Structures are given as C-alpha cells and as structure tokens.
FILUM-184794 format. One line per 8 residues: number of its first residue (from 1); for each residue x negated, y, z of N, C-alpha, C. Coordinates in steps of 0.2 Angstrom, whole numbers, plus 5000, padded with zeros to 4 digits. Each point is the difference from the previous one (the first is absolute). Last residue first. Layout:
# FILUM-184794
NUM) X Y Z X Y Z X Y Z; ...
# end
This chain:
# FILUM-184794
382) 4875 4683 4371 5004 5000 4994 5001 5008 4998; 4989 4990 5021 4996 4998 4994 5004 5000 4994; 5006 5006 5023 5002 4993 4998 4996 4998 4993; 4999 5022 5010 4998 4996 5006 5001 4992 4998; 5006 5018 4985 4992 4999 5000 4999 4995 5006; 5022 5005 4996 4998 4996 4995 4992 4999 5001; 5011 5014 5015 5002 4993 5001 4997 4996 4995; 4997 5023 4998 4996 4997 5005 5001 4993 5002
374) 5014 5011 4985 4994 5000 4997 4995 4997 5005; 5022 5005 5007 4999 4994 4996 4994 4999 4997; 5003 5020 5013 5001 4994 5004 4999 4994 4996; 4988 5021 4990 5007 4999 5003 4999 4993 5003; 4978 5016 4998 5005 4996 4996 5006 4999 5003; 4982 5012 5010 4998 4994 4999 5005 4996 4995; 5002 5023 5011 4994 5000 4995 4998 4993 4998; 5018 5004 5016 4993 5002 5003 4995 5000 4995
366) 5025 4995 4998 4994 4996 4998 4994 5001 5003; 5029 5003 5004 4993 5004 5000 4995 4994 4999; 5024 4999 4988 4996 4998 5006 4994 5004 5001; 5023 5009 4988 4993 4997 4999 4997 4998 5006; 5027 5006 4990 4995 5001 5005 4994 4996 4998; 5017 5009 4982 4999 4995 5004 4994 5001 5005; 5008 5017 4986 5006 4996 5000 4999 4994 5004; 4986 5021 4995 5001 4996 5006 5006 4996 5001
358) 4989 5017 4984 4998 4993 4999 5001 4996 5006; 5006 5024 4996 4994 4998 5003 4997 4993 5000; 5020 5008 4989 4995 5005 4998 4993 4999 5003; 5019 4987 5006 4998 4998 4994 4994 5005 4997; 5011 5004 5021 4996 4994 5001 4997 4998 4993; 5015 5018 5001 4993 5002 5003 4996 4993 5000; 5022 4997 4994 4996 5004 4995 4993 5002 5002; 5014 4990 5015 4998 4995 4995 4996 5003 4995
350) 5010 5014 5016 4994 4996 5003 4998 4995 4995; 5019 5012 4994 4994 5004 5000 4994 4997 5003; 5021 4989 5000 4998 5001 4993 4993 5004 5000; 5011 4997 5021 4997 4994 4998 4997 5000 4993; 5013 5018 5008 4993 5000 5003 4996 4993 4998; 5022 5003 4992 4996 5005 4997 4993 5000 5003; 5017 4986 5010 4998 4998 4993 4995 5005 4997; 5000 5000 5026 5006 5000 4995 4997 4998 4993
342) 4990 4993 5025 4999 5004 4995 5006 5000 4995; 4988 4993 5026 5007 5000 4996 4999 5005 4995; 4982 4996 5014 5003 4993 5000 5006 5000 4996; 4975 5016 5001 5008 5000 5000 5002 4992 5000; 4977 5008 5012 5002 4997 4994 5008 5000 5000; 4981 5015 5014 5006 4997 5000 5002 4997 4993; 4977 5006 5015 5003 5001 4994 5006 4996 4999; 4986 5011 5021 5004 4994 4998 5003 5001 4994
334) 4978 5011 5015 5005 5000 4994 5003 4994 4999; 4988 5013 5022 5000 4994 4996 5006 5000 4995; 4984 5018 5015 5006 4999 4997 4999 4994 4996; 4988 5013 5022 5000 4994 4995 5006 4999 4997; 4987 5021 5015 5006 4997 4998 4999 4995 4994; 4983 5008 5021 5002 5000 4993 5007 4998 4999; 4987 5013 5023 5000 4993 4996 5003 5001 4993; 4986 5019 5015 5007 4997 4999 4999 4994 4996
326) 4983 5016 5018 5003 4999 4993 5006 4997 5000; 4992 5002 5022 4994 4999 4995 5003 4998 4993; 5007 5011 5026 5003 4998 4994 4994 5000 4995; 5001 4997 5028 4998 5004 4994 5002 4997 4994; 5002 4991 5022 5005 5004 4999 4999 5005 4994; 4987 4981 5009 4999 5006 5004 5005 5005 4999; 5000 4979 4989 5002 4999 5007 4999 5006 5004; 5006 5004 4974 4995 4996 5004 5002 5000 5007
318) 5014 5003 4976 4999 5002 5007 4995 4996 5004; 5008 5007 4974 4996 4995 5004 4999 5003 5007; 5021 5007 4982 4993 5002 5003 4997 4994 5004; 5016 4993 4980 5001 5004 5006 4993 5002 5003; 5003 4997 4973 5003 4996 5006 5001 5005 5006; 4990 5005 4978 5007 5002 5000 5003 4995 5006; 4977 5001 4991 5001 5006 5005 5008 5001 5000; 4993 4987 4978 4996 5001 5006 5002 5006 5004
310) 5013 4983 4984 4999 5007 5001 4996 5001 5006; 5004 4978 4983 4998 5003 5006 4999 5007 5000; 5012 4977 4986 4997 5007 5000 4999 5002 5007; 5004 4975 4987 5000 5004 5006 4996 5007 4999; 5014 4978 4985 4995 5005 5001 5000 5004 5006; 5015 4983 4991 4996 4999 5006 4994 5004 5000; 5010 4998 4976 5003 4999 5006 4995 4998 5006; 4992 5016 4980 5002 4993 5001 5004 4999 5006
302) 4997 5021 4981 4998 4998 5007 5003 4993 5001; 5002 5015 4980 4997 4993 5000 4998 4998 5007; 5001 5026 4997 5003 4995 4995 4997 4993 5001; 4999 5016 5021 4997 5000 4993 5003 4995 4996; 5008 5016 5020 5000 4993 4999 4997 5000 4993; 5001 5020 5021 4999 4998 4993 4999 4992 4999; 5013 5016 5019 4995 4995 5000 5000 4998 4992; 5006 5022 5016 5001 4997 4994 4995 4994 4999
294) 5011 5010 5024 4995 5001 4995 5001 4996 4994; 5013 5011 5024 5000 4997 4994 4994 5001 4996; 4997 5001 5026 5005 5003 4996 5000 4996 4993; 4987 4994 5020 4998 5007 4998 5005 5003 4996; 5001 4977 5006 5001 5004 5006 4998 5007 4999; 5009 4988 4978 4995 4999 5005 5001 5004 5007; 5014 4992 4975 5000 5004 5007 4995 4997 5004; 5001 5002 4972 4999 4995 5006 5000 5004 5006
286) 5006 5001 4972 5000 5003 5006 5000 4996 5006; 4990 4994 4975 5006 4999 5005 4999 5004 5005; 4993 4997 4973 4998 5004 5006 5006 4999 5005; 4990 4983 4979 5005 5005 5002 4997 5004 5006; 4997 4978 4979 4997 5005 5005 5005 5005 5002; 5003 4980 4985 4999 5007 4997 4996 5005 5004; 5005 4977 5008 4997 4999 4993 4999 5007 4997; 5010 4998 5021 4993 4997 5001 4997 5000 4993
278) 5022 5008 5001 4995 5005 5003 4993 4997 5001; 5018 4986 4992 4998 5005 4995 4995 5005 5003; 5009 4984 5015 4995 4997 4995 4998 5005 4994; 5007 5009 5025 5003 4996 4994 4995 4998 4995; 4995 5002 5027 4999 5004 4994 5004 4996 4994; 4998 5003 5028 5003 4996 4995 5000 5004 4994; 4984 5002 5023 5004 5003 4995 5003 4995 4995; 4990 5000 5027 5001 4996 4994 5005 5005 4995
270) 4981 5004 5022 5007 5000 4998 5000 4997 4993; 4983 5006 5024 5002 4996 4994 5007 5000 4998; 4979 5013 5016 5007 4999 4999 5000 4996 4993; 4980 5005 5021 5002 4999 4993 5008 4999 5000; 4987 5002 5020 5001 5006 4998 5003 5000 4992; 5004 4979 5013 4996 5004 5003 5001 5007 4997; 5014 4987 4989 4994 4996 5001 4995 5004 5003; 5028 5001 4993 4994 5003 5003 4995 4995 5001
262) 5022 5005 4982 4997 4995 5005 4994 5003 5003; 5022 5013 4987 4993 4999 5001 4999 4994 5005; 5022 5007 4993 4996 5000 4994 4993 4997 5002; 5017 5003 5017 5004 4998 4994 4995 4998 4994; 4992 4999 5026 5002 5005 4995 5003 4997 4994; 4998 4994 5029 4998 4998 4993 5003 5005 4995; 4993 5008 5025 5005 4997 4996 4998 4998 4993; 4986 5002 5024 5001 5003 4993 5005 4996 4997
254) 4992 5006 5026 5004 4995 4996 5001 5003 4993; 4982 5007 5021 5003 5001 4994 5004 4993 4998; 4993 5010 5025 4998 4995 4995 5005 5001 4994; 4989 5015 5022 5005 5000 4995 4999 4994 4995; 4992 5005 5026 4998 4998 4994 5006 5000 4995; 4990 5013 5024 5006 4998 4996 4998 4998 4993; 4987 5000 5026 5000 5003 4993 5007 4997 4997; 4995 5005 5027 4997 4996 4995 5002 5003 4993
246) 4998 5015 5023 5005 4996 4996 4996 4996 4995; 4992 5006 5026 5000 5003 4993 5004 4995 4995; 5008 5001 5026 4993 4999 4996 5001 5002 4993; 5016 5001 5020 4998 5005 4996 4994 4999 4996; 5009 4984 5014 4997 5005 5004 4998 5006 4996; 5004 4979 4985 5002 5001 5007 4996 5005 5004; 5000 5004 4973 4999 4995 5005 5003 5001 5007; 5009 5007 4975 4996 5003 5005 4999 4994 5005
238) 5004 4995 4974 5003 5000 5007 4995 5004 5005; 4996 5007 4975 5003 4994 5002 5003 5001 5007; 4987 5015 4986 5007 5001 4999 5004 4994 5002; 4975 5005 4998 5003 5003 5006 5008 5001 4999; 4987 4995 4978 4997 5000 5006 5004 5004 5005; 5006 4987 4977 5001 5007 5003 4998 5000 5007; 4996 4983 4977 5000 5001 5007 5001 5008 5001; 5008 4981 4981 4997 5006 5001 5000 5002 5007
230) 5001 4976 4984 5002 5004 5006 4996 5006 5001; 5009 4982 4979 4995 5004 5003 5002 5004 5006; 5014 4984 4986 4996 4998 5006 4994 5004 5003; 5008 5005 4975 5004 4996 5005 4996 4997 5005; 4989 5021 4990 5003 4995 4997 5004 4996 5005; 4988 5026 4994 5002 4995 5005 5003 4994 4996; 4993 5022 4990 4996 4994 4999 5002 4994 5005; 5003 5026 5007 5001 4997 4994 4995 4994 4999
222) 5008 5007 5025 4996 5003 4994 5002 4996 4994; 5014 5007 5022 4998 4994 4997 4996 5002 4993; 5010 5011 5025 4997 5001 4993 4997 4994 4998; 5020 5009 5020 4994 4995 4998 4998 5002 4992; 5014 5012 5022 4999 5000 4993 4993 4996 4999; 5020 4998 5020 4993 5002 4999 5000 5000 4992; 5019 4999 5022 4999 5001 4993 4993 5002 4998; 5012 4985 5022 4997 5007 4997 4999 4999 4993
214) 5012 4987 5024 4999 5001 4992 4998 5006 4999; 4994 4986 5023 5004 5005 4997 5000 5000 4992; 4992 4989 5027 5001 4999 4993 5005 5005 4997; 4981 5003 5020 5007 4998 4999 5001 4999 4993; 4980 5003 5021 5002 5000 4993 5007 4998 5000; 4988 4999 5020 4996 5006 4997 5002 5001 4993; 5008 4984 5018 4996 4997 4994 4996 5006 4997; 5016 5001 5019 4993 4998 5002 4996 4998 4994
206) 5024 5007 4998 4999 4995 5006 4993 4997 5001; 5010 5018 4985 4996 4995 4997 4999 4994 5005; 5013 5019 5006 5002 4999 4993 4996 4994 4997; 4998 5008 5023 5007 4997 4999 5001 4999 4993; 4977 4998 5013 5003 5005 4996 5007 4997 4999; 4989 4989 5022 4999 5001 4993 5004 5006 4996; 4990 4992 5025 5006 5005 4998 4999 5001 4992; 4985 4985 5011 5006 5000 5005 5006 5004 4997
198) 4978 4988 4988 5004 5007 5000 5006 4999 5004; 4974 4988 5001 5007 4999 4999 5003 5007 4999; 4974 4987 4997 5004 5005 5003 5007 4999 4998; 4982 4986 4993 4997 5002 5006 5004 5006 5003; 5003 4985 4980 4999 5007 4999 4997 5003 5006; 5009 4977 4996 4993 5001 4998 4998 5007 4999; 5022 4992 5007 4998 4997 4994 4993 5002 4997; 5012 5005 5022 4998 5005 4996 4999 4998 4993
190) 5007 4983 5015 5004 5006 5002 4999 5006 4995; 4988 4979 5000 5007 4999 4998 5004 5006 5001; 4973 4998 4995 5005 5001 5005 5007 5000 4998; 4980 4986 4988 5003 5006 5000 5005 5001 5006; 4980 4983 5003 5006 5000 4995 5003 5007 5001; 4976 4984 5006 5004 5006 5001 5005 5000 4995; 4980 4984 5014 5005 5001 4995 5004 5006 5001; 4976 4987 5009 5004 5005 5001 5004 5001 4994
182) 4985 4980 5014 5003 5002 4993 5005 5006 5001; 4978 4986 5013 5006 5004 5001 5002 5003 4993; 4988 4976 4999 4999 5006 5005 5006 5004 5000; 4998 4979 4989 4996 5004 4997 4998 5006 5004; 5015 4984 5007 4994 4997 5001 4995 5004 4996; 5019 5014 5010 5000 4994 4996 4993 4997 5000; 5018 5021 5011 4993 4997 5000 5001 4993 4996; 5013 5025 4998 5000 4993 5001 4993 4997 5000
174) 5015 5026 5000 4993 4996 5001 5001 4993 5002; 5014 5022 4987 5001 4995 5005 4993 4996 5000; 5013 5026 4992 4994 4995 5000 5002 4994 5005; 5013 5020 4984 5000 4997 5006 4995 4994 5000; 5004 5025 4986 5000 4993 5000 4999 4997 5008; 5000 5024 4994 5004 4997 4994 5000 4993 5000; 4991 5017 5016 4995 4996 4996 5004 4997 4994; 5009 5013 5019 4998 5004 4994 4995 4996 4996
166) 5011 4991 5019 4996 5005 5002 4997 5004 4995; 5017 4981 5000 4993 4999 4998 4995 5005 5002; 5023 5002 5007 4998 4992 5000 4993 4999 4998; 5010 5022 5001 4998 4998 5007 4998 4992 4999; 4998 5020 4981 5004 4994 5002 4997 4997 5006; 5000 5027 4994 4995 4994 5000 5005 4994 5002; 5012 5020 4988 4997 4999 5006 4996 4993 5000; 5010 5022 4983 4999 4993 5001 4997 4999 5007
158) 5014 5022 4998 4995 4997 4996 4999 4993 5002; 5018 5024 5000 4998 4994 5003 4994 4997 4996; 5012 5020 4994 4999 5001 5007 4997 4994 5004; 5015 4996 4978 4997 5006 5002 4999 5001 5007; 5001 4976 4991 5005 5005 5001 4996 5006 5002; 4987 4981 4986 5003 5002 5006 5005 5006 5000; 4987 4990 4981 5004 4995 5003 5003 5001 5006; 4984 5012 4983 4998 4999 5007 5004 4994 5003
150) 5003 5012 4978 4996 4994 5000 4998 4997 5007; 5014 5020 4996 4994 5000 4996 4995 4995 5001; 5023 5004 5009 4994 4999 5005 4994 5001 4996; 5020 5005 4988 5002 5002 5007 4993 4999 5005; 5001 4993 4976 5000 5007 5001 5001 5003 5007; 4990 4976 4989 5006 5003 5004 4999 5007 5001; 4991 4987 4978 4998 5002 5007 5006 5003 5004; 5004 4981 4981 4997 5007 5000 4999 5002 5007
142) 5006 4977 4984 4999 5003 5007 4997 5006 4999; 5015 4992 4979 4994 4998 5004 5000 5003 5007; 5014 4998 4975 5002 4999 5007 4994 4997 5003; 5004 5016 4977 4997 4994 5003 5002 5000 5007; 5006 5012 4974 5002 5000 5007 4997 4993 5003; 4991 5016 4979 5002 4994 5002 5002 5001 5007; 4993 5014 4976 5002 5001 5007 5004 4993 5002; 4981 5004 4980 5007 4999 5002 5000 5001 5007
134) 4984 5002 4976 5001 5003 5007 5007 4999 5002; 4983 4988 4979 5006 5003 5003 4999 5003 5007; 4988 4990 4975 5000 5001 5007 5006 5004 5002; 4995 4992 4977 4999 5007 5002 4998 5001 5007; 5004 4978 4991 4996 5003 4995 4998 5007 5002; 5016 4987 5012 4993 4997 5001 4995 5004 4996; 5022 5004 4996 4998 5003 5006 4993 4998 5002; 5010 4991 4981 4999 5007 4999 4997 5003 5006
126) 5008 4978 5002 4994 5000 4996 4998 5007 4999; 5016 4997 5020 5000 4998 4993 4993 5001 4997; 5006 4995 5027 4998 5005 4995 5001 4997 4993; 5006 4997 5029 5001 4997 4993 4998 5006 4995; 4991 4994 5026 5003 5005 4996 5000 4998 4993; 4997 4992 5028 5000 4998 4993 5003 5005 4996; 4987 4999 5025 5006 5002 4997 4999 4998 4993; 4988 4997 5026 5000 4998 4993 5007 5002 4997
118) 4981 5005 5022 5007 4999 4998 5000 4999 4992; 4982 4997 5024 5001 5003 4993 5008 4999 4998; 4992 5003 5026 5000 4995 4995 5001 5004 4993; 4988 5012 5022 5007 4997 4998 4999 4996 4994; 4983 5004 5022 5002 5002 4993 5006 4997 4998; 4997 5005 5026 4998 4996 4995 5001 5002 4993; 4999 5007 5028 5001 5003 4994 4997 4995 4994; 4999 4995 5023 5008 5000 4998 5000 5003 4993
110) 4979 4985 5009 5002 5007 4999 5008 5000 4998; 4988 4981 5015 5001 5001 4993 5003 5007 5000; 4983 4991 5020 5007 5001 4998 5001 5002 4993; 4978 4986 5007 5003 5006 5002 5008 5000 4998; 4980 4984 4997 5004 5003 4995 5003 5006 5002; 4986 4987 5014 4997 5005 4996 5004 5002 4995; 5005 4984 5018 4997 4997 4994 4997 5005 4996; 5003 5008 5024 5004 4994 4997 4996 4998 4994
102) 4995 5025 5006 5001 4994 5004 5003 4994 4996; 4984 5018 4987 5006 5001 5005 5000 4993 5004; 4985 5004 4982 4998 5003 5006 5005 5000 5005; 4992 4988 4974 5005 5001 5005 4997 5003 5007; 4989 4992 4978 5000 5006 5003 5006 5002 5004; 4992 4979 4990 5004 5004 4995 5002 5007 5003; 4987 4982 5011 4997 5001 4994 5004 5004 4995; 5007 4994 5023 4993 5002 5000 4997 5002 4994
94) 5022 4991 5002 5000 5007 5002 4992 5002 5000; 5004 4978 4995 5002 5004 4995 5000 5007 5001; 4996 4985 5018 4995 5000 4995 5001 5004 4994; 5017 4998 5016 4994 5004 5003 4995 5000 4995; 5018 4986 4995 5002 5007 4999 4994 5005 5003; 5000 4976 5003 4998 5002 4993 5001 5008 4999; 4997 4992 5026 5004 4999 4994 4997 5002 4993; 4986 4992 5023 5004 5006 4998 5003 4998 4993
86) 4986 4985 5012 5002 5004 5006 5004 5006 4998; 4981 4988 4984 5005 4997 5005 5002 5005 5005; 4984 5003 4982 5006 5002 4999 5005 4997 5005; 4977 4994 4998 5000 5007 5002 5007 5003 4999; 4993 4975 5007 5003 5003 4994 5000 5008 5002; 4982 4987 5014 5007 5000 4999 5002 5003 4994; 4977 4998 5010 5002 4996 4994 5008 5000 4999; 4991 5013 5018 4997 4993 5001 5003 4996 4994
78) 5004 5024 5006 5005 4995 4999 4997 4993 5000; 4987 5021 5003 5004 5001 4994 5005 4994 4999; 4980 4994 5016 5003 5006 4998 5003 5000 4994; 4997 4979 5016 4997 5004 4995 5004 5006 4998; 5007 4984 5017 5000 4997 4994 4997 5004 4994; 5005 5000 5025 4993 5001 4998 4999 4997 4993; 5024 5010 5009 4995 4996 5003 4993 5001 4998; 5022 5011 4994 4996 4996 4995 4995 4995 5003
70) 5012 5017 5013 5005 4995 4998 4997 4995 4995; 4989 5014 5020 4999 5000 4993 5005 4994 4997; 4999 5018 5024 4999 4993 4997 4999 5001 4992; 5006 5017 5017 4993 4999 5000 4998 4994 4996; 5022 5010 5004 4998 4998 5006 4993 4998 5000; 5011 5008 4980 5000 5005 5005 4998 4998 5007; 5001 4984 4983 4995 5005 4998 5000 5005 5006; 5018 4985 5000 4993 4997 5002 4994 5004 4999
62) 5021 5008 4992 5000 5000 5008 4994 4996 5002; 5004 5000 4977 4998 5006 5002 5000 5001 5008; 5008 4981 4991 4993 5000 4999 4997 5007 5002; 5024 4997 5000 4997 4995 5005 4992 5001 5000; 5013 5012 4984 5001 5003 5007 4996 4996 5005; 4994 5003 4974 5003 4995 5004 5000 5002 5007; 4989 5012 4984 5007 5001 4998 5004 4994 5004; 4976 5002 5003 5003 5005 5003 5008 5001 4998
54) 4986 4982 4991 5000 5000 5007 5004 5006 5003; 4996 4999 4977 5004 4994 5001 5001 5000 5008; 4986 5016 4991 5007 5002 4999 5004 4994 5002; 4977 4997 5001 5002 5005 5005 5008 5002 4999; 4990 4986 4984 5001 4996 5006 5002 5005 5006; 4995 5009 4979 5006 4996 4999 5001 4996 5007; 4981 5013 4998 5006 5004 5000 5006 4996 5000; 4980 4989 4997 5000 5002 5006 5006 5005 5002
46) 4996 4992 4978 5002 4994 5004 5001 5002 5007; 4991 5016 4985 5007 4999 4999 5003 4994 5004; 4977 5005 5000 5003 5005 5004 5008 4999 4999; 4986 4986 4987 4999 4998 5007 5004 5005 5004; 4999 5005 4978 5004 4995 5001 5000 4997 5007; 4986 5018 4993 5007 5002 5001 5004 4994 5001; 4978 4996 4997 5001 5003 5006 5007 5002 5001; 4993 4991 4979 5001 4995 5005 5001 5003 5007
38) 5009 5012 4977 4994 4999 5004 5001 4995 5006; 5016 5008 4983 4997 4993 5000 4994 4999 5004; 5024 5015 4999 4993 5001 5001 4996 4994 5001; 5023 5000 4993 4998 5007 4999 4992 5002 5001; 5010 4978 5003 5002 5002 4993 4999 5007 4999; 4996 4991 5022 4995 4998 4994 5002 5002 4993; 5006 5015 5021 5003 4994 4998 4995 4998 4994; 4999 5021 5014 4995 4994 5001 5002 4994 4996
30) 5012 5022 5000 4993 5001 4999 4996 4994 5000; 5023 5000 5005 4999 5003 4993 4993 5000 4998; 5006 4994 5022 5000 4994 4995 5000 5003 4993; 4999 5015 5018 4994 4996 5000 5001 4995 4995; 5019 5013 5004 4995 5004 4997 4993 4996 4999; 5019 4989 5010 5001 5001 4993 4994 5004 4997; 5000 4997 5024 4998 4994 4996 5001 5001 4993; 5007 5017 5014 4993 5000 5000 4997 4994 4996
22) 5024 5003 5003 4997 5005 4995 4992 4999 5000; 5012 4987 5015 5001 4998 4993 4997 5005 4995; 4999 5004 5023 4996 4994 4999 5000 4999 4992; 5014 5016 5009 4994 5003 4999 4995 4994 4998; 5022 4994 5005 5000 5004 4994 4993 5003 4999; 5004 4989 5020 5000 4995 4995 5000 5004 4993; 4990 5014 5020 5006 4997 4999 4999 4995 4994; 4981 5008 5018 5002 5001 4993 5007 4996 4999
14) 4983 5003 5019 5008 5001 5001 5003 5001 4993; 4976 4997 5002 5003 4994 5003 5008 5001 5001; 4987 5012 4979 5000 5000 5008 5004 4994 5003; 4987 4999 4975 5006 5003 5004 4999 5000 5007; 4987 4990 4981 4999 5007 5000 5006 5004 5004; 4994 4975 4994 5006 5004 4996 4999 5007 5001; 4985 4987 5012 4999 4998 4993 5005 5003 4996; 5000 5005 5023 4995 5003 4997 4999 4998 4992
6) 5016 4989 5014 5002 5007 4999 4995 5004 4996; 4994 4978 5007 5005 5000 4995 5003 5007 4998; 4978 4989 5012 5004 5006 5000 5004 5001 4994; 4990 4977 5013 4999 5005 4995 5005 5006 5001; 4988 4985 5020 5006 5000 4996 4999 5005 4994; 4981 4985 5012 5003 5007 5000 5005 5000 4995
# end
C-alpha cells in the first residue's frame, strides 16, 4: 500500500509548492533531533523529510498522484536515506531560524535603513578641557528629504512590487547535484533586494529619502576631556536610506600642547626655576594655576629636584559614564639654578660665605664610615 505523503505533511493534494514548504518547515522545527531528542520524534522527522523530498520533486509527485510510491518498498521514512537529501541548505536554515515566507526565507530587504555615524574633530586648549565647552559646529551630513519625508517617491505616487522577483527581493535557482537538489538565491538585480521599485522617484532626493546638507549644531564637551576622547551626540549623525533613523555624531577632542603644564591623565606637571638664593633663604613664589594665581611657599634650604604637590589643582577626573569624580593634582618640580656668570663683587661675597661656612673645599660623602683615603688605608693594612 502506497504511503500517504500528503497526509504526512498535513496538506491537501492540490497544495502549492509554497504550501508544501511551509508545512515542512513547521514540522521540521518541532521534530528535528537537535530540537526534540525523543526517538519517536526522530522517526517522525525522517518520514516528514522523505514526504517533502518526494512532493517537492514534480516527477516524484506525479508518481504519487497516479497511486504509486517513488520510494518503492524501501521502508517508511526514506528507507535509510539521508534525511536532508533533495532540498537545499537554505531550506534547512529556514526551518530552524523561523523563516515563513517564500524562497530562502530572508525576504526583501527593508528600504528604511539606519544611518551611519559621523565624526568631527574639535581642537581645544588645556583650559577648555578643564572647564568644558559648548560650540556651534557646521557639519555636512545626510538629512531627511523635506519634499518626500523619506518616502523617496514623487507626491501622489508610491513604490511598486518588483516584477522581476515578485516582491521577494531575491532570485532563486535550483540545481541538481549528487547531493540532491540545491537551491541558491541571490539579490534581485533590479530592485537590489528591496522587493519593490520606485517608478516615479522624488525629484529632490532621487528616491533616496535623504539629501546631503550643511547644518549648524551645538555640541557640548564636558570638563575633563583629554586628547583622543570621543563625545557622543545621539541622533546627530547621518540619516539612513529611506529616511531611516540617524546615526550618532562623535566629537573627537584634539588637545593643544600647553606652554607651562604637561598633562598625565587628570594630573598636571610643571617646572619652576628657582634661584640659588631663594632655595637657600626660602621665598614665596606666585604660581599660575588653572584656578588662578596662588602663592607657593618655598622653605629655606629646599633641595634641587624637590617635587611639591598641590592636591586637587589638576583637571576633573572624567569617568566613562560622563560623571566627574574629583580632580587630579598639580605636581611642581623645582629646578635650582646655579649662576654661571658672576662679577667680581659676587665672587667675593660667595667666597666670604664659603669661608664662613667652612666650604672652601668640597668634601666627599662618607656615609659615616670615614673618608675615601682612610678606607683605602684600612683595606691595605696601613
């Protein structure tokens, strides 16, 4: 007795190829071994696969309609045949990734697409990075076409279904190989995968739904930004094809070098050249900081290469969330200047000072273990 292939798929005998395919996809999603490991479900999956293989082949289907069985007496469910033979990889993918339409299941591509992001660079001084700025910038991007409001069609007209692909957005071809029937698909060359064409496009955007234009926008850069930081302004980028949502605008900071300060994250470093006399006697130096002029006390006898730190006098610490978390520090490096040109009176005074301090001759550092020559004598037993 011939098997009921139509009953196995649950379709009528006059079912169209698309109805057969939809019925198979539905059953395959439920019965495939990767989804349902039950032994009965696996057996049922082989039967469904064999039925679809037969009915999707016009010649085999004709044998069934005449009362015959194309698979002969080789056992139900395909007689040990490969359950995936007779249909293309696209059909298998459709069955497990939810496609319900015709063809490969991808369907036509939407005309409305999201827009691209835009990037603009903004040069700032250190002071501007410290305070943050608000600037008006002129940008050249795609904006929504005001004439068709993104539709891409002339007023009174509308897109039409593509005659070449029938609205599917792709062209299919079926080839037979030793692996079975292989279905391949490629984007429709007429509608470019959209499934529709615009016979009467908008005269301003020529069907794009967007036009390029220069516009002025106000961008805000928060305090604490640094060189290379990108500040995101949502929805200020390129409008997408078909009037799709705009991408984002990123403002990339280019920070200029400063004459006084060097930056290390939120910390600042600077060098103060201190006269020898000020280092010896002490002084109060006016220091320009980002907060204004401050008096910097120098203790008497301060040594060269000393580093002084003013806490909280650096830049704001900008977190990735955009939140300010305190400020960095200002590091002051002292460079004591030794005079290289002295007149006779200055030489006389320095010699007098050296005599008073007993510093006519330099002394070697001993680290508390005696002089150099005493250590040499001890080493050689003399």
